[in-house]
C-alpha positions as CSV (number, residue, x, y, z in Angstrom):
1,M,62.0,6.1,2.1
2,S,65.5,7.1,1.8
3,K,68.4,4.7,3.0
4,V,69.0,5.3,6.7
5,T,72.2,3.6,8.2
6,T,71.5,4.3,11.9
7,P,68.3,3.6,13.9
8,M,65.6,6.1,13.7
9,N,65.4,8.1,17.0
10,A,61.9,8.1,18.5
11,F,62.3,11.5,20.3
12,F,64.5,13.6,18.6
13,N,63.7,14.0,14.9
14,I,62.0,16.8,13.1
15,G,58.5,15.7,13.6
16,N,58.7,15.6,17.4
17,I,60.8,18.6,17.6
18,T,57.9,20.5,15.7
19,N,55.3,19.1,18.0
20,F,57.2,20.1,21.0
21,I,57.6,23.7,19.8
22,L,53.9,23.7,18.9
23,I,52.9,22.5,22.3
24,L,55.2,25.3,23.9
25,L,53.4,27.9,21.8
26,S,49.9,26.5,22.5
27,V,50.6,26.4,26.4
28,A,51.9,30.2,26.3
29,A,48.7,31.1,24.2
30,S,46.5,29.3,26.5
31,G,48.2,30.9,29.5
32,W,47.9,34.6,27.8
33,C,44.3,33.9,27.2
34,I,43.7,32.8,30.9
35,F,45.5,35.8,32.1
36,R,43.4,38.1,29.9
37,L,40.3,36.3,31.2
38,K,41.2,37.1,34.7
39,K,41.8,40.7,33.9
40,G,38.4,41.0,32.3
41,G,37.5,42.6,29.1
42,K,35.1,42.6,26.3
43,R,36.7,39.8,24.0
44,R,35.9,36.8,26.5
45,K,34.6,34.8,23.8
46,L,37.7,35.3,21.7
47,Y,40.0,34.2,24.8
48,Y,37.8,31.1,25.3
49,A,38.2,30.3,21.8
50,G,41.8,30.6,22.0
51,I,42.0,28.5,25.1
52,V,40.0,25.7,23.2
53,L,42.1,25.9,20.2
54,S,45.3,25.8,22.1
55,L,44.1,22.7,24.2
56,L,43.2,21.2,20.8
57,M,46.5,21.8,19.4
58,I,48.3,20.1,22.3
59,V,46.1,17.0,21.9
60,L,47.0,16.8,18.2
61,C,50.7,17.3,18.9
62,I,50.6,14.5,21.6
63,R,48.6,12.3,19.2
64,G,51.2,13.0,16.5
65,S,54.1,12.3,18.8
66,Y,52.7,9.2,19.7
67,H,52.1,7.9,16.3
68,I,55.9,9.2,15.3
69,F,56.9,7.0,18.4
70,Q,55.0,3.8,17.2
71,Y,56.4,4.3,13.6
72,C,59.9,4.8,14.8
73,D,59.6,1.6,17.1
74,F,58.2,-0.4,14.1
75,Y,60.9,1.0,12.0
76,N,63.8,0.2,14.4
77,K,62.4,-3.3,15.0
78,I,61.5,-4.4,11.5
79,L,62.5,-1.9,8.8
80,R,65.6,-0.6,9.7
81,P,68.7,-1.8,7.6
82,T,70.8,-4.2,9.5
83,S,74.6,-4.9,9.4
84,S,75.7,-8.4,8.6
85,F,79.0,-9.6,9.5
86,Y,81.6,-12.6,8.6
87,L,82.5,-14.8,11.3
88,D,86.4,-14.2,10.8
89,E,85.7,-10.3,11.0
90,L,84.4,-10.4,14.5
91,S,86.9,-8.7,16.9
92,L,85.5,-9.6,20.3
93,S,87.6,-11.1,23.3
94,P,86.5,-14.2,25.1
95,E,85.2,-12.0,27.8
96,E,83.3,-9.7,25.6
97,C,81.8,-12.8,23.8
98,R,80.6,-14.2,27.1
99,E,79.1,-10.8,28.0
100,D,77.4,-10.5,24.6
101,F,75.8,-13.9,24.9
102,D,74.5,-13.2,28.3
103,E,72.8,-10.1,26.7
104,I,71.4,-12.2,23.9
105,T,70.0,-15.0,26.3
106,D,68.4,-12.2,28.3
107,I,66.6,-10.9,25.1
108,V,65.6,-14.3,24.0
109,Q,64.2,-15.2,27.4
110,G,62.0,-12.1,27.6
111,N,60.7,-12.2,24.0
112,Y,60.8,-15.8,22.6
113,A,59.2,-17.6,25.6
114,P,55.6,-17.9,24.3
115,I,56.9,-19.7,21.0
116,A,59.5,-21.8,22.9
117,R,56.7,-23.1,25.0
118,H,54.6,-23.8,21.8
119,K,57.5,-25.7,20.4
120,G,58.4,-27.6,23.6
121,I,61.6,-25.9,24.0
122,D,62.9,-25.3,27.6
123,L,64.7,-22.1,27.4
124,K,66.4,-22.2,30.7
125,E,67.9,-25.5,29.9
126,L,68.9,-24.5,26.5
127,N,70.4,-21.2,27.8
128,K,72.3,-23.0,30.5
129,K,73.7,-25.6,28.1
130,Y,75.1,-23.0,25.8
131,K,76.5,-20.9,28.6
132,E,78.3,-23.8,29.7
133,E,79.8,-24.3,26.1
134,M,80.6,-20.7,26.1
135,K,83.4,-21.5,28.7
136,A,85.4,-23.2,26.0
137,V,85.0,-20.2,23.4
138,K,88.5,-19.0,22.8
139,N,87.9,-16.4,20.0
140,A,85.2,-14.7,18.1
141,E,84.9,-16.9,15.3
142,Q,84.1,-19.9,17.7
143,Y,81.6,-17.6,19.3
144,G,79.9,-17.0,15.9
145,L,79.8,-20.7,15.1
146,L,78.3,-21.3,18.5
147,L,75.5,-18.5,17.9
148,L,74.6,-20.2,14.6
149,R,74.0,-23.5,16.5
150,Y,72.1,-21.7,19.4
151,F,70.0,-19.9,17.1
152,S,69.2,-22.9,15.0
153,D,68.1,-24.8,18.1
154,L,65.4,-22.1,18.7
155,Q,63.8,-23.7,15.7
156,N,62.2,-20.7,13.9
157,M,62.7,-19.2,10.6
158,H,62.5,-15.6,11.6
159,T,65.0,-16.3,14.5
160,F,68.8,-15.9,13.4
161,I,71.9,-13.8,13.5
162,F,73.0,-11.6,10.8
163,A,75.9,-13.6,9.7
164,S,77.0,-13.6,6.2
165,E,78.0,-16.7,4.2
166,Y,80.9,-17.0,1.5
167,K,79.0,-18.2,-1.8
168,S,80.1,-19.7,-4.9
169,G,77.3,-18.2,-7.3
170,V,76.5,-22.0,-8.2
171,S,72.8,-22.8,-7.9
172,V,71.8,-26.4,-7.1
173,G,68.6,-28.4,-6.8
174,S,67.6,-31.0,-4.3
175,R,65.4,-34.1,-3.9
176,N,65.5,-36.1,-0.6
177,D,69.1,-36.1,0.4
178,S,70.6,-35.9,-3.1
179,V,71.7,-32.6,-4.6
180,W,72.4,-31.6,-8.3
181,I,73.9,-29.0,-10.1
182,V,71.4,-26.5,-11.7
183,H,73.6,-23.8,-13.1
184,C,77.4,-22.7,-12.9
185,P,78.0,-19.2,-14.0
186,N,81.7,-19.5,-13.7
187,K,83.0,-21.0,-17.0
188,N,86.3,-21.8,-15.5
189,I,84.7,-24.5,-13.2
190,N,84.2,-27.8,-14.5
191,L,80.5,-28.2,-13.1
192,Q,77.3,-28.2,-15.4
193,Q,73.6,-28.8,-15.1
194,K,72.6,-32.4,-13.9
195,D,76.0,-33.1,-12.2
196,L,75.1,-35.3,-9.0
197,I,77.2,-33.9,-6.0
198,L,78.3,-37.0,-4.3
199,A,80.3,-35.3,-1.6
200,V,81.5,-32.0,-0.3
201,N,84.9,-31.7,1.3
202,R,85.0,-35.5,1.0
203,I,82.0,-35.9,3.3
204,P,79.0,-37.6,1.7
205,T,76.1,-35.4,0.8
206,A,73.6,-36.7,3.2
207,E,75.9,-36.5,6.1
208,Y,77.0,-32.9,4.9
209,I,73.4,-31.8,4.8
210,K,72.9,-33.3,8.2
211,R,75.8,-31.3,9.6
212,Q,74.6,-28.2,8.2
213,M,71.1,-28.6,9.6
214,G,72.5,-27.8,12.8
215,I,73.2,-24.2,11.9
216,T,70.5,-23.6,9.7
217,P,67.5,-21.5,11.1
218,A,63.9,-22.9,10.1
219,S,60.6,-23.7,11.7
220,T,60.1,-27.3,10.6
221,D,62.5,-30.2,9.8
222,N,61.6,-30.3,6.1
223,A,62.3,-26.7,5.5
224,R,65.6,-27.1,7.5
225,R,66.6,-29.9,5.5
226,E,65.6,-28.3,2.2
227,T,67.6,-24.9,3.0
228,A,70.7,-27.0,4.2
229,A,70.8,-28.8,1.0
230,L,70.5,-25.7,-1.3
231,N,73.1,-24.1,0.8
232,I,75.7,-26.9,0.4
233,L,78.0,-24.7,-1.7
234,S,78.1,-21.8,0.8
235,S,80.0,-21.6,4.0
236,Y,80.3,-19.3,7.1
237,T,83.8,-20.1,7.4
238,D,85.6,-21.5,4.4
239,S,86.8,-19.7,1.1
240,C,86.9,-23.0,-0.9
241,K,85.1,-26.2,-1.0
242,L,86.0,-29.5,-2.7
243,V,83.0,-30.8,-4.6
244,T,82.9,-34.4,-5.8
245,V,80.5,-35.1,-8.5
246,Q,79.3,-37.7,-10.7
247,R,78.7,-36.8,-14.6
248,N,77.2,-39.8,-16.5
249,D,79.7,-42.6,-15.7
250,S,82.7,-40.4,-14.6
251,V,83.4,-39.2,-11.0
252,F,85.6,-36.5,-10.2
253,S,86.4,-33.7,-7.8
254,V,86.4,-29.9,-8.3
255,S,87.9,-27.1,-6.1
256,L,85.1,-24.5,-6.0
257,P,86.2,-21.0,-4.8
258,L,83.8,-19.1,-2.5
259,Y,83.5,-15.2,-2.4
260,K,82.0,-12.5,-0.2
261,Q,78.6,-11.5,-1.5
262,K,80.0,-8.1,-3.0
263,E,82.9,-10.0,-4.7
264,I,80.8,-12.5,-6.6
265,A,80.0,-10.3,-9.6
266,T,83.8,-9.2,-10.1
267,R,85.3,-12.4,-9.4
268,L,82.9,-14.4,-11.9
269,G,83.0,-11.7,-14.5
270,K,79.9,-10.0,-16.0
271,V,77.3,-12.6,-16.8
272,N,74.3,-12.1,-19.2
273,H,70.8,-12.4,-17.5
274,K,70.4,-16.0,-18.8
275,D,73.7,-17.1,-17.2
276,S,72.5,-15.5,-13.8
277,L,69.3,-17.3,-13.6
278,T,68.7,-19.6,-10.7
279,A,66.6,-22.7,-10.9
280,R,63.5,-20.9,-9.6
281,D,63.8,-18.3,-12.1
282,I,64.0,-21.0,-14.9
283,S,61.0,-22.5,-13.8
284,A,59.0,-19.1,-13.4
285,Q,60.1,-18.3,-17.1
286,T,59.0,-21.7,-18.2
287,V,55.5,-21.6,-17.1
288,A,55.1,-17.9,-18.3
289,T,56.1,-19.2,-21.7
290,W,53.6,-22.2,-21.5
291,V,50.8,-19.9,-20.4
292,N,51.4,-17.8,-23.6
293,M,52.3,-20.4,-26.1
294,F,50.4,-23.7,-25.4
295,K,47.6,-24.1,-27.8
296,G,44.2,-23.8,-25.9
297,L,45.7,-22.1,-22.8
298,D,45.2,-18.6,-23.8
299,D,42.6,-18.3,-21.2
300,V,44.9,-19.1,-18.2
301,G,46.2,-16.1,-16.3
302,F,49.5,-16.3,-14.4
303,I,50.7,-14.0,-11.6
304,H,54.1,-14.5,-9.8
305,I,54.5,-12.8,-6.4
306,K,58.3,-12.7,-5.6
307,N,57.8,-11.0,-2.2
308,F,55.5,-8.9,-0.3
309,K,57.8,-5.9,0.1
310,Q,57.4,-2.3,-0.9
311,G,55.5,-2.1,-4.3
312,S,54.3,-5.5,-4.3
313,V,50.6,-4.4,-4.2
314,E,50.9,-2.0,-6.8
315,T,52.6,-4.7,-8.9
316,F,49.8,-7.1,-8.2
317,C,47.1,-4.7,-9.0
318,R,48.7,-3.8,-12.5
319,H,48.6,-7.7,-13.2
320,I,44.9,-8.2,-12.1
321,K,43.6,-5.8,-14.8
322,G,44.3,-8.5,-17.5
323,E,44.7,-11.7,-15.6
324,F,41.5,-11.5,-13.8
325,K,39.7,-11.9,-17.1
326,C,40.7,-15.3,-17.5
327,P,38.7,-18.1,-16.2
328,Y,41.7,-20.0,-14.7
329,L,44.5,-18.2,-12.8
330,I,47.8,-19.5,-11.5
331,L,49.3,-17.6,-8.4
332,D,52.7,-18.5,-7.9
333,L,54.0,-18.2,-4.4
334,Q,56.9,-20.5,-4.6
335,S,60.2,-19.3,-2.9
336,N,58.2,-16.1,-1.8
337,P,60.0,-15.2,1.5
338,G,57.0,-12.6,2.6
339,G,57.4,-9.1,3.6
340,T,55.2,-6.6,5.0
341,K,52.0,-8.0,6.6
342,Q,49.8,-5.2,5.5
343,N,50.7,-5.7,1.9
344,V,49.4,-9.3,2.2
345,I,46.2,-7.8,3.8
346,D,45.7,-5.4,1.0
347,I,46.1,-8.3,-1.8
348,A,44.0,-10.8,-0.1
349,P,40.3,-9.4,-0.7
350,Y,41.1,-9.5,-4.3
351,L,41.4,-13.4,-4.1
352,I,38.9,-14.5,-1.6
353,S,35.3,-15.0,-2.4
354,R,34.2,-15.4,1.3
355,T,35.2,-13.6,4.5
356,T,37.8,-15.4,6.6
357,T,39.7,-14.9,9.9
358,I,43.4,-15.3,10.6
359,G,44.6,-14.6,14.2
360,N,42.8,-11.5,15.3
361,L,42.2,-10.2,11.8
362,T,38.9,-10.6,9.6
363,I,39.6,-10.3,6.0
364,E,36.4,-9.5,3.8
365,S,36.3,-10.4,0.2
366,N,36.1,-7.4,-2.2
367,S,33.1,-8.7,-3.9
368,A,33.0,-6.2,-6.6
369,K,36.8,-6.8,-7.8
370,C,37.6,-10.4,-6.4
371,Y,38.5,-13.1,-8.9
372,K,35.7,-15.1,-10.0
373,G,37.4,-17.9,-11.8
374,K,39.3,-21.1,-10.7
375,L,42.5,-20.3,-8.8
376,F,45.5,-22.6,-8.6
377,V,48.1,-21.5,-6.1
378,L,51.6,-22.9,-6.2
379,I,53.7,-23.3,-2.9
380,D,56.7,-25.1,-1.8
381,N,59.1,-25.5,1.2
382,F,60.2,-21.8,0.8
383,T,56.8,-20.2,0.6
384,S,57.2,-18.4,4.1
385,S,56.1,-15.6,6.3
386,G,53.7,-13.1,4.6
387,A,53.3,-15.7,1.6
388,E,52.3,-18.6,3.9
389,T,49.9,-16.2,5.6
390,L,48.3,-15.5,2.2
391,A,48.3,-19.4,1.4
392,A,46.5,-19.9,4.8
393,I,43.9,-17.3,3.8
394,L,43.4,-19.0,0.5
395,K,43.3,-22.7,1.7
396,G,39.6,-23.7,1.8
397,Q,38.4,-20.9,-0.5
398,P,35.6,-22.5,-2.8
399,N,37.3,-21.8,-6.0
400,T,40.9,-22.3,-4.9
401,L,43.4,-25.3,-5.0
402,L,46.7,-25.2,-3.4
403,I,49.4,-27.3,-5.1
404,G,52.9,-28.1,-4.4
405,H,54.8,-28.9,-1.1
406,R,54.2,-28.1,2.5
407,T,55.1,-24.4,3.3
408,A,57.9,-23.4,5.6
409,G,55.9,-23.4,8.7
410,D,56.2,-19.8,10.2
411,C,53.7,-17.3,9.0
412,G,52.9,-15.5,12.3
413,S,55.8,-15.1,14.5
414,R,56.8,-11.8,13.2
415,G,60.5,-11.0,13.6
416,Y,61.9,-8.0,15.3
417,N,65.7,-6.8,14.9
418,F,67.8,-6.5,18.0
419,K,71.5,-5.3,18.5
420,T,73.5,-6.0,21.2
421,S,75.9,-3.5,23.1
422,H,78.7,-5.3,21.4
423,G,77.2,-4.7,18.1
424,I,76.0,-8.2,17.3
425,E,72.5,-7.9,15.4
426,F,69.9,-10.6,15.2
427,K,66.3,-11.3,14.3
428,L,64.1,-12.7,16.8
429,A,60.3,-13.9,16.6
430,T,58.1,-12.4,19.1
431,Q,54.6,-13.1,18.4
432,P,52.8,-16.1,20.0
433,P,51.4,-18.8,17.7
434,Y,47.7,-18.6,16.7
435,L,45.4,-20.8,14.8
436,L,44.9,-20.4,11.1
437,P,41.6,-20.2,9.5
438,D,41.3,-24.1,9.0
439,G,41.0,-24.0,13.0
440,V,43.5,-26.9,13.2
441,T,46.9,-25.5,11.9
442,W,49.0,-23.2,13.9
443,S,50.8,-20.3,12.6
444,E,54.2,-21.5,13.5
445,G,55.8,-24.9,13.4
446,Q,53.5,-26.9,10.9
447,G,53.3,-25.2,7.6
448,I,50.4,-25.2,5.4
449,A,49.6,-28.4,3.6
450,P,48.8,-28.4,-0.3
451,D,45.5,-29.7,-1.5
452,I,47.2,-31.6,-4.1
453,E,51.0,-32.8,-3.1
454,V,53.5,-32.9,-5.7
455,K,56.6,-35.1,-5.4
456,E,59.9,-33.3,-5.4
457,S,61.4,-32.7,-8.9
458,L,64.3,-30.9,-10.6
459,P,63.9,-27.9,-12.9
460,W,64.5,-30.3,-16.1
461,E,62.0,-32.8,-15.2
462,E,58.3,-33.0,-16.6
463,E,56.4,-33.5,-13.2
464,T,56.7,-30.0,-11.9
465,V,54.2,-28.0,-10.0
466,F,53.6,-26.1,-13.1
467,N,52.9,-29.0,-15.0
468,I,50.3,-30.5,-12.6
469,A,48.7,-27.0,-12.5
470,I,48.3,-27.2,-16.4
471,N,47.3,-30.6,-16.5
472,L,44.4,-30.0,-13.9
473,I,43.2,-26.9,-16.0
474,T,43.4,-29.0,-19.2
475,K,41.2,-31.6,-17.7
476,D,38.7,-29.1,-16.1
477,K,38.3,-27.6,-19.6
478,Q,37.7,-30.9,-21.5
479,K,35.1,-31.8,-18.4
480,N,33.4,-28.7,-18.9
481,A,33.4,-29.0,-22.8
482,Y,31.9,-32.4,-22.5
483,E,29.3,-31.6,-20.0
484,F,28.2,-28.6,-22.4
485,K,27.9,-31.0,-25.2
């Protein structure tokens, strides 16, 4: 699909215009046939056939227009490109801010109520509270900060405003309330891997994370805390942060500049692929290397699904030709943010050995092509949306183990894109929660628990999710070899 910068019109497009013209022609043809029938003649069968064909064409055109309308509605709500904004670039007067917020609360009240009830949120009281705070808003930037808090209080990962952050390009890793530097691509900044961040802007790290949680959208407290920790070196308002770190026995502070997303590459200079790796990329490459190089593990397959966007099904199907031949398979869903639900539904039958139901969907195993070996699924706090849905489908399957950390807690609320008359764009969850296949866990607000919980670790530590999976496979192989003897 080519890039579209404006919402797709559900009525005025080539498909509907063509259908409208065909309907007019069909009505004219049908009218002419009826007129000829009334006048009599020898071609009555031909005229009757013309009327039937004309009516059939009208029905098909109406049906086609209905499908076009459905697709346009889906596109505008989910697929259309959205416009993000920086808070200091907003140009709304205080009165326009209040009008805009009234519009947002009306949309939230009309679409988010089922999820709010499920989470125990009183929307009327929440809206009343923030409308009272709106009276003190003096400029658009203050309004943007208020929106960040408001949407965070809705407690849903699919519910947020499209506000952009200033970023440093530095990747970090967290454990509990501590944060370490994983990689700093800017060679002019005195930060390096394993530096422990003690404070940001002279605020202790744990307290800074707690403050950031107040403007962080998430469906569970764990996901909110983890997200806030990993975004500790980003900001919606600041262009610089003072970072205090500990390296071995020395403690020092570094002034860390922050840039707009499009400026990072030019500001930091060209970096090679290795320098641009995040902690997540390093882990994925490590396990891929292990699978190929460790002695005795050549019968272990590895598939990493980054997301479920366009092309993910095709990529998955290319992998399974080789990986499905292995008696052991590691499926990596860590940090997978999800994507199109249909892509998840298309992939799931290849991985399940028995039929399962999720929500109102029944997913049947593709018995001829499904994976027959032992499946190890890696999940973490950032496995979310469609990836969480797949984890829920796989959990409890006879040949499957989920390893890692509880997922983000939102695999079924489906976010729609909205835009106010003043141009503020936001995503809002709309689908009521439903029970997952285990019959106990809800699709929103809990997260999928792993079968084997792994303690939090940093990329350079040994007890990673990958290591646990490899150790389990090794033990299983040794057990099978002993039983065979």
